TORKOL-4160 file (C-alpha; in steps of 0.2 Angstrom, whole numbers, padded with zeros to 4 digits, m for minus):
373
<pt num="1" X="0000" Y="0000" Z="0000"/>
<pt num="2" X="0006" Y="0018" Z="m0003"/>
<pt num="3" X="0012" Y="0029" Z="0011"/>
<pt num="4" X="0004" Y="0046" Z="0016"/>
<pt num="5" X="m0008" Y="0057" Z="0007"/>
<pt num="6" X="m0006" Y="0076" Z="0009"/>
<pt num="7" X="m0015" Y="0092" Z="0004"/>
<pt num="8" X="m0034" Y="0094" Z="0002"/>
<pt num="9" X="m0037" Y="0076" Z="m0005"/>
<pt num="10" X="m0054" Y="0069" Z="m0005"/>
<pt num="11" X="m0063" Y="0064" Z="0011"/>
<pt num="12" X="m0079" Y="0053" Z="0011"/>
<pt num="13" X="m0092" Y="0060" Z="m0001"/>
<pt num="14" X="m0109" Y="0066" Z="0004"/>
<pt num="15" X="m0119" Y="0053" Z="0012"/>
<pt num="16" X="m0103" Y="0041" Z="0014"/>
<pt num="17" X="m0098" Y="0034" Z="0030"/>
<pt num="18" X="m0113" Y="0040" Z="0040"/>
<pt num="19" X="m0107" Y="0030" Z="0056"/>
<pt num="20" X="m0120" Y="0017" Z="0054"/>
<pt num="21" X="m0135" Y="0029" Z="0052"/>
<pt num="22" X="m0129" Y="0041" Z="0065"/>
<pt num="23" X="m0138" Y="0055" Z="0057"/>
<pt num="24" X="m0125" Y="0068" Z="0055"/>
<pt num="25" X="m0129" Y="0082" Z="0043"/>
<pt num="26" X="m0111" Y="0085" Z="0039"/>
<pt num="27" X="m0110" Y="0101" Z="0049"/>
<pt num="28" X="m0099" Y="0094" Z="0063"/>
<pt num="29" X="m0088" Y="0085" Z="0050"/>
<pt num="30" X="m0086" Y="0101" Z="0040"/>
<pt num="31" X="m0081" Y="0110" Z="0056"/>
<pt num="32" X="m0069" Y="0096" Z="0060"/>
<pt num="33" X="m0061" Y="0097" Z="0042"/>
<pt num="34" X="m0060" Y="0116" Z="0043"/>
<pt num="35" X="m0051" Y="0116" Z="0060"/>
<pt num="36" X="m0039" Y="0103" Z="0055"/>
<pt num="37" X="m0034" Y="0113" Z="0040"/>
<pt num="38" X="m0033" Y="0130" Z="0049"/>
<pt num="39" X="m0016" Y="0138" Z="0051"/>
<pt num="40" X="m0017" Y="0135" Z="0070"/>
<pt num="41" X="m0028" Y="0119" Z="0072"/>
<pt num="42" X="m0039" Y="0120" Z="0087"/>
<pt num="43" X="m0035" Y="0104" Z="0096"/>
<pt num="44" X="m0049" Y="0105" Z="0109"/>
<pt num="45" X="m0062" Y="0108" Z="0096"/>
<pt num="46" X="m0057" Y="0094" Z="0085"/>
<pt num="47" X="m0057" Y="0082" Z="0100"/>
<pt num="48" X="m0074" Y="0088" Z="0106"/>
<pt num="49" X="m0081" Y="0086" Z="0088"/>
<pt num="50" X="m0074" Y="0068" Z="0088"/>
<pt num="51" X="m0083" Y="0066" Z="0105"/>
<pt num="52" X="m0100" Y="0071" Z="0099"/>
<pt num="53" X="m0099" Y="0061" Z="0083"/>
<pt num="54" X="m0092" Y="0045" Z="0091"/>
<pt num="55" X="m0105" Y="0045" Z="0105"/>
<pt num="56" X="m0119" Y="0047" Z="0093"/>
<pt num="57" X="m0113" Y="0032" Z="0082"/>
<pt num="58" X="m0111" Y="0022" Z="0098"/>
<pt num="59" X="m0129" Y="0026" Z="0104"/>
<pt num="60" X="m0136" Y="0021" Z="0087"/>
<pt num="61" X="m0127" Y="0004" Z="0088"/>
<pt num="62" X="m0134" Y="0002" Z="0106"/>
<pt num="63" X="m0152" Y="0006" Z="0101"/>
<pt num="64" X="m0151" Y="m0007" Z="0087"/>
<pt num="65" X="m0144" Y="m0020" Z="0099"/>
<pt num="66" X="m0158" Y="m0016" Z="0112"/>
<pt num="67" X="m0171" Y="m0018" Z="0098"/>
<pt num="68" X="m0164" Y="m0035" Z="0094"/>
<pt num="69" X="m0165" Y="m0040" Z="0112"/>
<pt num="70" X="m0183" Y="m0034" Z="0114"/>
<pt num="71" X="m0188" Y="m0044" Z="0098"/>
<pt num="72" X="m0180" Y="m0060" Z="0105"/>
<pt num="73" X="m0189" Y="m0057" Z="0122"/>
<pt num="74" X="m0205" Y="m0055" Z="0112"/>
<pt num="75" X="m0202" Y="m0071" Z="0103"/>
<pt num="76" X="m0197" Y="m0063" Z="0086"/>
<pt num="77" X="m0180" Y="m0062" Z="0077"/>
<pt num="78" X="m0174" Y="m0045" Z="0070"/>
<pt num="79" X="m0184" Y="m0048" Z="0055"/>
<pt num="80" X="m0200" Y="m0050" Z="0065"/>
<pt num="81" X="m0201" Y="m0069" Z="0062"/>
<pt num="82" X="m0206" Y="m0081" Z="0076"/>
<pt num="83" X="m0196" Y="m0094" Z="0085"/>
<pt num="84" X="m0194" Y="m0112" Z="0081"/>
<pt num="85" X="m0203" Y="m0126" Z="0090"/>
<pt num="86" X="m0188" Y="m0129" Z="0102"/>
<pt num="87" X="m0189" Y="m0111" Z="0108"/>
<pt num="88" X="m0173" Y="m0105" Z="0099"/>
<pt num="89" X="m0172" Y="m0091" Z="0087"/>
<pt num="90" X="m0175" Y="m0098" Z="0069"/>
<pt num="91" X="m0159" Y="m0101" Z="0059"/>
<pt num="92" X="m0149" Y="m0097" Z="0075"/>
<pt num="93" X="m0133" Y="m0106" Z="0078"/>
<pt num="94" X="m0126" Y="m0111" Z="0095"/>
<pt num="95" X="m0121" Y="m0096" Z="0106"/>
<pt num="96" X="m0103" Y="m0093" Z="0108"/>
<pt num="97" X="m0096" Y="m0092" Z="0126"/>
<pt num="98" X="m0081" Y="m0081" Z="0121"/>
<pt num="99" X="m0081" Y="m0063" Z="0125"/>
<pt num="100" X="m0095" Y="m0064" Z="0138"/>
<pt num="101" X="m0084" Y="m0054" Z="0150"/>
<pt num="102" X="m0081" Y="m0041" Z="0137"/>
<pt num="103" X="m0100" Y="m0040" Z="0134"/>
<pt num="104" X="m0103" Y="m0038" Z="0153"/>
<pt num="105" X="m0091" Y="m0023" Z="0153"/>
<pt num="106" X="m0099" Y="m0016" Z="0137"/>
<pt num="107" X="m0116" Y="m0017" Z="0146"/>
<pt num="108" X="m0110" Y="m0008" Z="0161"/>
<pt num="109" X="m0103" Y="0006" Z="0150"/>
<pt num="110" X="m0119" Y="0007" Z="0140"/>
<pt num="111" X="m0130" Y="0008" Z="0156"/>
<pt num="112" X="m0118" Y="0022" Z="0162"/>
<pt num="113" X="m0119" Y="0031" Z="0145"/>
<pt num="114" X="m0138" Y="0030" Z="0145"/>
<pt num="115" X="m0139" Y="0037" Z="0163"/>
<pt num="116" X="m0128" Y="0052" Z="0157"/>
<pt num="117" X="m0138" Y="0054" Z="0141"/>
<pt num="118" X="m0154" Y="0055" Z="0151"/>
<pt num="119" X="m0146" Y="0068" Z="0163"/>
<pt num="120" X="m0140" Y="0078" Z="0148"/>
<pt num="121" X="m0156" Y="0078" Z="0139"/>
<pt num="122" X="m0165" Y="0084" Z="0155"/>
<pt num="123" X="m0153" Y="0098" Z="0156"/>
<pt num="124" X="m0155" Y="0102" Z="0137"/>
<pt num="125" X="m0137" Y="0096" Z="0134"/>
<pt num="126" X="m0139" Y="0079" Z="0125"/>
<pt num="127" X="m0126" Y="0077" Z="0111"/>
<pt num="128" X="m0139" Y="0078" Z="0097"/>
<pt num="129" X="m0145" Y="0092" Z="0087"/>
<pt num="130" X="m0144" Y="0109" Z="0095"/>
<pt num="131" X="m0137" Y="0100" Z="0110"/>
<pt num="132" X="m0120" Y="0097" Z="0101"/>
<pt num="133" X="m0116" Y="0116" Z="0102"/>
<pt num="134" X="m0121" Y="0116" Z="0121"/>
<pt num="135" X="m0110" Y="0100" Z="0124"/>
<pt num="136" X="m0095" Y="0109" Z="0115"/>
<pt num="137" X="m0098" Y="0125" Z="0125"/>
<pt num="138" X="m0099" Y="0117" Z="0142"/>
<pt num="139" X="m0083" Y="0107" Z="0139"/>
<pt num="140" X="m0074" Y="0123" Z="0133"/>
<pt num="141" X="m0080" Y="0132" Z="0149"/>
<pt num="142" X="m0074" Y="0118" Z="0160"/>
<pt num="143" X="m0056" Y="0119" Z="0152"/>
<pt num="144" X="m0057" Y="0138" Z="0155"/>
<pt num="145" X="m0063" Y="0135" Z="0173"/>
<pt num="146" X="m0048" Y="0123" Z="0177"/>
<pt num="147" X="m0036" Y="0135" Z="0169"/>
<pt num="148" X="m0043" Y="0149" Z="0180"/>
<pt num="149" X="m0039" Y="0139" Z="0196"/>
<pt num="150" X="m0020" Y="0140" Z="0192"/>
<pt num="151" X="m0012" Y="0155" Z="0200"/>
<pt num="152" X="m0004" Y="0166" Z="0187"/>
<pt num="153" X="0015" Y="0166" Z="0188"/>
<pt num="154" X="0024" Y="0171" Z="0171"/>
<pt num="155" X="0041" Y="0167" Z="0179"/>
<pt num="156" X="0038" Y="0148" Z="0182"/>
<pt num="157" X="0052" Y="0136" Z="0177"/>
<pt num="158" X="0047" Y="0121" Z="0166"/>
<pt num="159" X="0047" Y="0110" Z="0182"/>
<pt num="160" X="0037" Y="0122" Z="0192"/>
<pt num="161" X="0024" Y="0123" Z="0178"/>
<pt num="162" X="0023" Y="0103" Z="0177"/>
<pt num="163" X="0022" Y="0102" Z="0196"/>
<pt num="164" X="0008" Y="0116" Z="0197"/>
<pt num="165" X="m0002" Y="0107" Z="0184"/>
<pt num="166" X="0000" Y="0090" Z="0192"/>
<pt num="167" X="m0006" Y="0097" Z="0209"/>
<pt num="168" X="m0021" Y="0105" Z="0200"/>
<pt num="169" X="m0027" Y="0092" Z="0189"/>
<pt num="170" X="m0019" Y="0076" Z="0196"/>
<pt num="171" X="m0020" Y="0079" Z="0215"/>
<pt num="172" X="m0035" Y="0091" Z="0217"/>
<pt num="173" X="m0046" Y="0086" Z="0203"/>
<pt num="174" X="m0041" Y="0067" Z="0202"/>
<pt num="175" X="m0037" Y="0066" Z="0183"/>
<pt num="176" X="m0028" Y="0049" Z="0180"/>
<pt num="177" X="m0030" Y="0033" Z="0171"/>
<pt num="178" X="m0032" Y="0015" Z="0175"/>
<pt num="179" X="m0030" Y="m0001" Z="0165"/>
<pt num="180" X="m0049" Y="m0003" Z="0164"/>
<pt num="181" X="m0050" Y="0013" Z="0154"/>
<pt num="182" X="m0042" Y="0005" Z="0139"/>
<pt num="183" X="m0058" Y="m0005" Z="0137"/>
<pt num="184" X="m0070" Y="0010" Z="0136"/>
<pt num="185" X="m0074" Y="0021" Z="0121"/>
<pt num="186" X="m0077" Y="0035" Z="0133"/>
<pt num="187" X="m0059" Y="0035" Z="0138"/>
<pt num="188" X="m0055" Y="0042" Z="0120"/>
<pt num="189" X="m0069" Y="0056" Z="0121"/>
<pt num="190" X="m0064" Y="0073" Z="0128"/>
<pt num="191" X="m0081" Y="0077" Z="0135"/>
<pt num="192" X="m0082" Y="0060" Z="0144"/>
<pt num="193" X="m0064" Y="0062" Z="0151"/>
<pt num="194" X="m0068" Y="0079" Z="0158"/>
<pt num="195" X="m0083" Y="0072" Z="0166"/>
<pt num="196" X="m0076" Y="0056" Z="0173"/>
<pt num="197" X="m0058" Y="0063" Z="0176"/>
<pt num="198" X="m0052" Y="0047" Z="0168"/>
<pt num="199" X="m0046" Y="0042" Z="0151"/>
<pt num="200" X="m0032" Y="0036" Z="0140"/>
<pt num="201" X="m0015" Y="0044" Z="0141"/>
<pt num="202" X="m0017" Y="0054" Z="0126"/>
<pt num="203" X="m0034" Y="0061" Z="0131"/>
<pt num="204" X="m0028" Y="0065" Z="0148"/>
<pt num="205" X="m0013" Y="0074" Z="0139"/>
<pt num="206" X="m0025" Y="0084" Z="0129"/>
<pt num="207" X="m0033" Y="0090" Z="0145"/>
<pt num="208" X="m0016" Y="0095" Z="0152"/>
<pt num="209" X="m0011" Y="0103" Z="0136"/>
<pt num="210" X="m0027" Y="0114" Z="0134"/>
<pt num="211" X="m0028" Y="0119" Z="0153"/>
<pt num="212" X="m0009" Y="0123" Z="0153"/>
<pt num="213" X="m0010" Y="0133" Z="0136"/>
<pt num="214" X="m0025" Y="0143" Z="0143"/>
<pt num="215" X="m0014" Y="0147" Z="0158"/>
<pt num="216" X="0001" Y="0153" Z="0148"/>
<pt num="217" X="0012" Y="0138" Z="0150"/>
<pt num="218" X="0025" Y="0132" Z="0137"/>
<pt num="219" X="0017" Y="0115" Z="0134"/>
<pt num="220" X="0017" Y="0102" Z="0121"/>
<pt num="221" X="0013" Y="0084" Z="0118"/>
<pt num="222" X="0025" Y="0069" Z="0115"/>
<pt num="223" X="0019" Y="0054" Z="0106"/>
<pt num="224" X="0030" Y="0040" Z="0113"/>
<pt num="225" X="0028" Y="0022" Z="0106"/>
<pt num="226" X="0013" Y="0016" Z="0115"/>
<pt num="227" X="0011" Y="0030" Z="0128"/>
<pt num="228" X="0008" Y="0048" Z="0126"/>
<pt num="229" X="0015" Y="0061" Z="0138"/>
<pt num="230" X="0018" Y="0080" Z="0139"/>
<pt num="231" X="0032" Y="0092" Z="0140"/>
<pt num="232" X="0035" Y="0109" Z="0148"/>
<pt num="233" X="0048" Y="0121" Z="0142"/>
<pt num="234" X="0058" Y="0122" Z="0126"/>
<pt num="235" X="0059" Y="0105" Z="0118"/>
<pt num="236" X="0077" Y="0109" Z="0111"/>
<pt num="237" X="0082" Y="0117" Z="0128"/>
<pt num="238" X="0077" Y="0117" Z="0146"/>
<pt num="239" X="0061" Y="0106" Z="0148"/>
<pt num="240" X="0053" Y="0092" Z="0158"/>
<pt num="241" X="0041" Y="0078" Z="0154"/>
<pt num="242" X="0026" Y="0073" Z="0164"/>
<pt num="243" X="0014" Y="0058" Z="0163"/>
<pt num="244" X="m0005" Y="0064" Z="0165"/>
<pt num="245" X="m0010" Y="0045" Z="0165"/>
<pt num="246" X="m0001" Y="0044" Z="0182"/>
<pt num="247" X="m0008" Y="0061" Z="0188"/>
<pt num="248" X="0006" Y="0072" Z="0181"/>
<pt num="249" X="0021" Y="0063" Z="0188"/>
<pt num="250" X="0037" Y="0070" Z="0182"/>
<pt num="251" X="0048" Y="0058" Z="0171"/>
<pt num="252" X="0066" Y="0054" Z="0170"/>
<pt num="253" X="0074" Y="0047" Z="0155"/>
<pt num="254" X="0074" Y="0030" Z="0164"/>
<pt num="255" X="0055" Y="0032" Z="0167"/>
<pt num="256" X="0052" Y="0035" Z="0149"/>
<pt num="257" X="0061" Y="0019" Z="0144"/>
<pt num="258" X="0051" Y="0010" Z="0157"/>
<pt num="259" X="0035" Y="0017" Z="0150"/>
<pt num="260" X="0039" Y="0012" Z="0132"/>
<pt num="261" X="0045" Y="m0005" Z="0138"/>
<pt num="262" X="0028" Y="m0008" Z="0147"/>
<pt num="263" X="0019" Y="m0003" Z="0131"/>
<pt num="264" X="0030" Y="m0012" Z="0118"/>
<pt num="265" X="0038" Y="m0026" Z="0128"/>
<pt num="266" X="0055" Y="m0019" Z="0123"/>
<pt num="267" X="0067" Y="m0008" Z="0133"/>
<pt num="268" X="0079" Y="0002" Z="0124"/>
<pt num="269" X="0086" Y="0020" Z="0124"/>
<pt num="270" X="0074" Y="0032" Z="0115"/>
<pt num="271" X="0078" Y="0041" Z="0099"/>
<pt num="272" X="0078" Y="0060" Z="0099"/>
<pt num="273" X="0064" Y="0059" Z="0086"/>
<pt num="274" X="0053" Y="0050" Z="0098"/>
<pt num="275" X="0053" Y="0065" Z="0109"/>
<pt num="276" X="0049" Y="0078" Z="0096"/>
<pt num="277" X="0033" Y="0088" Z="0100"/>
<pt num="278" X="0017" Y="0081" Z="0092"/>
<pt num="279" X="0006" Y="0094" Z="0083"/>
<pt num="280" X="m0013" Y="0095" Z="0085"/>
<pt num="281" X="m0017" Y="0085" Z="0069"/>
<pt num="282" X="m0004" Y="0071" Z="0073"/>
<pt num="283" X="m0013" Y="0070" Z="0091"/>
<pt num="284" X="m0030" Y="0069" Z="0083"/>
<pt num="285" X="m0025" Y="0056" Z="0071"/>
<pt num="286" X="m0018" Y="0045" Z="0085"/>
<pt num="287" X="m0034" Y="0047" Z="0095"/>
<pt num="288" X="m0044" Y="0042" Z="0080"/>
<pt num="289" X="m0032" Y="0027" Z="0078"/>
<pt num="290" X="m0036" Y="0022" Z="0096"/>
<pt num="291" X="m0055" Y="0023" Z="0092"/>
<pt num="292" X="m0053" Y="0012" Z="0077"/>
<pt num="293" X="m0043" Y="m0001" Z="0087"/>
<pt num="294" X="m0057" Y="m0001" Z="0100"/>
<pt num="295" X="m0071" Y="m0003" Z="0087"/>
<pt num="296" X="m0061" Y="m0016" Z="0077"/>
<pt num="297" X="m0062" Y="m0029" Z="0091"/>
<pt num="298" X="m0081" Y="m0026" Z="0092"/>
<pt num="299" X="m0090" Y="m0030" Z="0076"/>
<pt num="300" X="m0106" Y="m0023" Z="0082"/>
<pt num="301" X="m0097" Y="m0006" Z="0083"/>
<pt num="302" X="m0092" Y="m0005" Z="0065"/>
<pt num="303" X="m0102" Y="0011" Z="0064"/>
<pt num="304" X="m0089" Y="0019" Z="0076"/>
<pt num="305" X="m0075" Y="0012" Z="0066"/>
<pt num="306" X="m0081" Y="0019" Z="0050"/>
<pt num="307" X="m0084" Y="0036" Z="0058"/>
<pt num="308" X="m0066" Y="0036" Z="0064"/>
<pt num="309" X="m0060" Y="0032" Z="0047"/>
<pt num="310" X="m0070" Y="0045" Z="0039"/>
<pt num="311" X="m0064" Y="0058" Z="0051"/>
<pt num="312" X="m0046" Y="0053" Z="0048"/>
<pt num="313" X="m0048" Y="0055" Z="0030"/>
<pt num="314" X="m0053" Y="0073" Z="0033"/>
<pt num="315" X="m0036" Y="0077" Z="0040"/>
<pt num="316" X="m0023" Y="0085" Z="0029"/>
<pt num="317" X="m0010" Y="0072" Z="0032"/>
<pt num="318" X="m0016" Y="0054" Z="0034"/>
<pt num="319" X="m0010" Y="0037" Z="0029"/>
<pt num="320" X="m0016" Y="0032" Z="0011"/>
<pt num="321" X="m0020" Y="0014" Z="0017"/>
<pt num="322" X="m0035" Y="0021" Z="0027"/>
<pt num="323" X="m0044" Y="0022" Z="0010"/>
<pt num="324" X="m0042" Y="0004" Z="0008"/>
<pt num="325" X="m0046" Y="0000" Z="0026"/>
<pt num="326" X="m0062" Y="0010" Z="0024"/>
<pt num="327" X="m0067" Y="0001" Z="0008"/>
<pt num="328" X="m0064" Y="m0016" Z="0016"/>
<pt num="329" X="m0075" Y="m0011" Z="0031"/>
<pt num="330" X="m0089" Y="m0006" Z="0020"/>
<pt num="331" X="m0089" Y="m0023" Z="0012"/>
<pt num="332" X="m0088" Y="m0031" Z="0029"/>
<pt num="333" X="m0104" Y="m0021" Z="0034"/>
<pt num="334" X="m0113" Y="m0028" Z="0019"/>
<pt num="335" X="m0112" Y="m0012" Z="0009"/>
<pt num="336" X="m0106" Y="m0021" Z="m0006"/>
<pt num="337" X="m0109" Y="m0007" Z="m0020"/>
<pt num="338" X="m0101" Y="0007" Z="m0009"/>
<pt num="339" X="m0087" Y="m0004" Z="m0004"/>
<pt num="340" X="m0083" Y="m0010" Z="m0022"/>
<pt num="341" X="m0084" Y="0008" Z="m0028"/>
<pt num="342" X="m0071" Y="0013" Z="m0014"/>
<pt num="343" X="m0060" Y="m0001" Z="m0019"/>
<pt num="344" X="m0060" Y="0004" Z="m0037"/>
<pt num="345" X="m0056" Y="0022" Z="m0033"/>
<pt num="346" X="m0042" Y="0016" Z="m0022"/>
<pt num="347" X="m0035" Y="0005" Z="m0036"/>
<pt num="348" X="m0035" Y="0020" Z="m0048"/>
<pt num="349" X="m0026" Y="0030" Z="m0035"/>
<pt num="350" X="m0011" Y="0018" Z="m0033"/>
<pt num="351" X="m0010" Y="0009" Z="m0050"/>
<pt num="352" X="0004" Y="0020" Z="m0056"/>
<pt num="353" X="0016" Y="0016" Z="m0042"/>
<pt num="354" X="0009" Y="m0001" Z="m0038"/>
<pt num="355" X="0000" Y="m0009" Z="m0053"/>
<pt num="356" X="0000" Y="m0027" Z="m0046"/>
<pt num="357" X="m0008" Y="m0021" Z="m0030"/>
<pt num="358" X="m0020" Y="m0011" Z="m0039"/>
<pt num="359" X="m0026" Y="m0026" Z="m0049"/>
<pt num="360" X="m0028" Y="m0036" Z="m0033"/>
<pt num="361" X="m0039" Y="m0022" Z="m0026"/>
<pt num="362" X="m0049" Y="m0022" Z="m0042"/>
<pt num="363" X="m0052" Y="m0041" Z="m0040"/>
<pt num="364" X="m0058" Y="m0038" Z="m0022"/>
<pt num="365" X="m0070" Y="m0025" Z="m0029"/>
<pt num="366" X="m0077" Y="m0038" Z="m0042"/>
<pt num="367" X="m0079" Y="m0051" Z="m0028"/>
<pt num="368" X="m0089" Y="m0038" Z="m0018"/>
<pt num="369" X="m0101" Y="m0034" Z="m0032"/>
<pt num="370" X="m0103" Y="m0052" Z="m0035"/>
<pt num="371" X="m0110" Y="m0054" Z="m0018"/>
<pt num="372" X="m0125" Y="m0044" Z="m0022"/>
<pt num="373" X="m0131" Y="m0059" Z="m0033"/>
């Protein structure tokens, strides 16, 4: 597959990749694309728009799942047919035991999400329609509020900035992460992280970055292999690194190696390039990669996976292979015509540099179309 696409490119067309029927009118995605291509991309806004759209896609999936469950309880399958004489769903194979523990965790997450959705709707802030804007506004206000709690001091050293943010966010407000957070979509959604005070390292880092930036701190993100941290100061001069996942703990070079070893299974000295500041678009792409990885292990969440791919393709710099992955996902979802068209489009894009691969992709498109018969 080819490397990276740059420039305007072409994101998903009108009506494409709607997140499994999530009902987005394109407004949020237009704002996301505009923010990503701005001269100074708004990291908080892009993350909040991801949160609105991903929560909506997941809600649609859960409603469909609940409807199937109700039909089974009523003695009907998802097509409205009755059960067989033995009381089992017609044409239903034996139930698999694997993944039951994950299902229980997903059900717990769904119940919490429903409770919060009901609460938000009662307050007029549910993440749908006009509630989208309210959701964004409330999250921005919370970031401003947290920044306002940090006493102003322009003479702070990088270490003093790091310790001040650690006290405020880690100690006083309890922002941190746990291993269980890796199993939850909410851990990748900024609105939820602000509400729960928990999340993945990269989303907690976004909270630290946005609060610190508003307070005037020289802050930046650092995308280590398998773990995201933040830096204060001059990346090429005096600076310190901290780990928001662990409440803002300051990190030595040995700590960094241990963090990476824990994530990758290999301990070795870090290269200078791995400590370079990560820009807003790079951070957002990494967040979307995490969401794709979460959804990829949950076939019923293919709508969330498709959303993450669609948003990734709106970024000015993105791996070209995402187009191929999106086309494959459409086929897996049973959207054979759209999937075949996407495969053919990708084949046309790569045939000059990879003619044999292009022919293989076209063959996959023909197979997808044949599945309609």
